[in-house]
VMD Tcl script that draws the C-alpha trace (Angstrom):
set ca {
  {154.99 280.29 -15.59}
  {155.60 281.59 -18.79}
  {156.40 285.33 -17.56}
  {159.31 283.05 -15.52}
  {160.82 281.09 -18.23}
  {160.70 284.45 -21.01}
  {162.46 286.21 -17.08}
  {164.73 284.03 -16.34}
  {166.03 284.24 -20.54}
  {166.40 288.21 -20.23}
  {168.35 287.57 -17.22}
  {170.85 285.27 -19.11}
  {170.89 287.97 -21.97}
  {169.72 285.42 -24.16}
  {167.68 285.34 -27.04}
  {164.30 282.69 -28.08}
  {166.92 281.20 -30.52}
  {170.05 281.09 -28.94}
  {167.62 279.10 -25.74}
  {165.80 277.09 -29.01}
  {169.50 275.70 -29.58}
  {170.79 275.08 -26.16}
  {167.14 272.49 -25.84}
  {167.75 271.51 -29.30}
  {164.55 272.85 -31.00}
  {163.36 275.39 -32.77}
  {162.95 279.32 -32.35}
  {159.67 279.15 -33.62}
  {158.58 275.86 -31.00}
  {160.49 277.69 -27.76}
  {157.68 280.93 -28.45}
  {155.04 278.87 -27.77}
  {156.03 278.39 -24.98}
  {157.11 281.52 -23.57}
  {153.15 283.38 -24.98}
  {151.82 279.69 -23.95}
  {150.06 278.19 -26.98}
  {152.02 275.47 -26.48}
  {152.67 273.38 -22.27}
  {156.08 273.40 -21.64}
  {156.98 269.08 -21.71}
  {158.32 268.03 -18.64}
  {161.86 266.98 -20.12}
  {161.75 271.05 -21.39}
  {161.22 272.14 -18.02}
  {163.47 270.26 -16.19}
  {166.04 270.77 -18.94}
  {165.26 274.73 -18.17}
  {165.88 274.32 -14.58}
  {168.94 272.85 -14.79}
  {169.92 275.92 -16.90}
  {169.11 278.60 -14.92}
  {169.77 276.38 -12.03}
  {166.90 276.66 -10.13}
  {163.83 274.20 -9.18}
  {161.05 273.41 -11.71}
  {159.06 274.65 -8.69}
  {160.41 277.82 -9.49}
  {159.38 277.77 -13.30}
  {155.90 276.37 -12.45}
  {154.79 279.73 -10.16}
  {154.92 277.51 -6.46}
  {158.07 278.73 -5.01}
  {159.35 282.17 -5.26}
  {162.34 280.54 -4.08}
  {164.99 280.37 -7.06}
  {167.12 277.90 -5.39}
  {167.42 274.30 -6.89}
  {166.49 272.12 -4.29}
  {169.38 269.92 -2.49}
  {169.78 266.44 -1.75}
}
mol new
graphics top color blue
foreach p $ca { graphics top sphere $p radius 0.5 }
foreach p [lrange $ca 0 end-1] q [lrange $ca 1 end] { graphics top cylinder $p $q radius 0.2 }
display resetview
């Protein structure tokens, strides 16, 4: 999961500071998510999935399909 959120951030040419600002948090706090030092709260996973237009299951490594779910 941690590698996926880092890879998605890098694929979008964002710095940790930029994505942290989007999430309304500090760069240090976000960095701890990417390294696995802190678990990622569900609300943050949802925000990341919405921002990157993917599913939480993709972020968690439960699927390799990047496409978000449709209703």
